[in-house]
N, C-alpha and C positions, 0 to 999 in steps of 0.2 A: 470485449467489455473491460472496463477498468484499465488495468495494465497488461492485459493479455495480448496486446499488439506486439509485445517485446519479442525480439528474435536475437539469440546469442549464438555465435559460432564457437566451435571448440577452442579455437586459438585465442578467443577473448576471455575465456572462463577465468584463467589465472589472474589477468589484469583486473577483471571485474570484481574479484573477491575482496580486494582492498576497499573498493567503493561500497560494497555490500556491508562490510564491517563498519565503515564510517557511518552509514545510514542507521545501522542497528544500534551502534553506541549512542548516537544522538537520541534515538527513540527511547532507549533505556534510561538515559540521563534525564530526559524530560518526564518520563513516567515515574521515575524514582523521587521526584519532587513531592509526590503525594504519599511517600512512605517507602521504606526499603524492604518491607515484608511483602513478597509476592502473593501470599495467602490473603492479605488484606487489600491488595492493590491489583485489580484484574488487568489493567493496562500493562503494568510492569510484568505480570505473569506471562501475558501473551508475548511481550517483547523478549523475555528471557527464553521462552520456548522457541521463538524464531531464531534467536542467536545460537541456541544449541543445535538446531537443525542445520544451521550454516557452519557448524563446527568452529564456532568462536572459542578461542582459548579461555580457560576458566579464569585466569588472572585478569584478562582483558574485561571479561564480563563482570567480575567482582569490582574491579576498579570503576567501571562505568556506573554501577549501582551506587557505590559509595560517593562518587563525585556528584551524581545527580541528587543524592539525599543530603548533600552538604557535610559529609563526614570526612572529606579530604580538603586540603587547601588548594587554591587555584581552580576552583570550580568555574566552569564556563556556563553562562546562562543562555540557553537557546530559546528563541521565540518562534512560535508558529505563525507563518505569514502565508496567506493564500492568494493566488493570482488567477484571473480568468481571462479567456480570450479564445481566438480561433486559430487552428492550424490552417495550412493551405486547403482550399476547396471547402471552406466554411465548416470544418469539423470542430465542434466545441471542445474546449480543453480546460481542465482545472488543475492547477499546479500547487502542491503543498510544499513549503520550504520550512526547514528548521535552521535558523540563522542566529549568529551572534553579532551580525552587522547588516542591518536592513539596507543601508545605502549600497553596499557591495552587491547584495542580492538583487535589488531592483535593477541595478545597472546591468547585471548579467542577464536577467530575465528580459529586459527590453531588447538587448542585443539578440537573444535567442528567438524572440518573436518577430524579428525583422521580415521573415518569410511568411509570417502569419499576421495576426492582428491582436495586440494586447488590449483587453477591454477593462472596464471599471468593475468594481464589486457588484455582483448581481447580474452582470451582462449575460452569463451563460448558466449560472448555478440553478436558475429556474428550470432548466432543461435536464436536471439531474435530480435523483433522489438520494438524500443522505441516509445511509443505512449501514447495518452491520454486514460484513462480508467475511464468510468463513470458507476457506478452501480445505477440503478434506478428501481423503482417499479411502476406498472400501477395503475392509480387512479381508473380505472374501468376494469372489467374482459375482456371486448371486445376491450381494447386498442390495436392498431395495431403497433407492434414493428418495422416492416419493414418500414412502412410509417413514423413513428416517426424518425427513423434513417435517412431516405432520406431527409425529410423536415428540420430536425435540422442540417443536414450537417455532420453526422457521416460517417466514412469510412466503418464501418462494425458493426455487432452486434452479440451477442450470447444470445439466450433465455434460461432461466433456467426452470426447471420443476415446480417451485413454481410461475411462471409467471413473476418474475423479469428478468431483462436483463442487460447485459454488453454492453455498447456502446463504440466502439473504434474510436478514432479520431486522426487526425494529432496532433502533440504536440502543434502547434500554434493555434489549433482550440478548445482546451479543454474548455476554459471558455465560448466561444460563444455557443457551443453545449449544455453545462450544463445549460446555461440560457434559451436556446430555448426549451428544452425537456418538461418543464411543459406546454407549449402551445399545446403540442400534447399528453397530458394525462399521463405523467410520472413524478413521484416525485424523485428527485435525492437524493440518499443515501450517495454517496461519489464521489469525482472527483479528480483525481490525475494523474501525469505522472508515467508510469510504463513500464514493459517489457512483451511483448506477445511472447510466444515461437513459433517458426516457425515449428519445427518438434517434438512435444511432444511425450514422450515415454509412451507406454502402458504397465502396469504391473498388475499382479494379485497375490492373496494369500500372502504368506510370504514375497515375494519380495516387494510387495506394502507396506505391514506393516512396513518393514525395512526402506523404503524410507520415509514414513510418520513420523516415529519416529525420524529419522535423521533431517527432516525439522522442526518438532515441537521443538526439542532440540535447534536448531539455533534460532528459533523465540522467545524462552523464554529468550535469553540473553538480558540483560538490554540495551545494546548499539545498538541492532539490530532494525531497523525501519521497513524494508520491506524485504520479502523473495519471490523471483520469481523462480518457478521451471518449467522445461519443462516436465511436467507430466500430462497425461490425467486424469481428475477427473471423 
């Protein structure tokens, strides 16, 4: 679900870190437009928490906040642009980009979708639910995911094999649920608004590998911030 289709080998980790920082810096800058105080800006607070978990240097983090809030010269204005379409085998895909040049971005997206099908706005979003998505890990092995979801106010949850969980919320409840989960034994790893597929496609073998390769190529693009696929993981 969502971006859980990703697979990263150990040899790729170092190279991927730079791209992760780039995506995080852009998210921080966009979030900081609404104010540089994370206590008053929940989107910025979640972005800062994600940056810290990724071990972003403090000076890089501070500079991104100040640039986004307009406190430094040379601020770059990033715009959120969303694209919809299909990966091979008719797997629905939503791609969110943060870009300072829409012409460059659409050119790249069109090229990346050559093995799939780029659609118009609304062509696949009807098959997704826009929701809050909170990834969290249990503080203890016996932490009750279902109880935590009910008590914290989540709409639904998915438990992973490693014990971590994805808590799904109304878009307006994201921050409140993220704040409540630690009281019920879960440490929040990330919290954001995203897209949950309603009818994910199940694939195997070469077909699955083809779709995963397609999604990974899109995710590698510098302007791409998030990729959501209607694919069973």
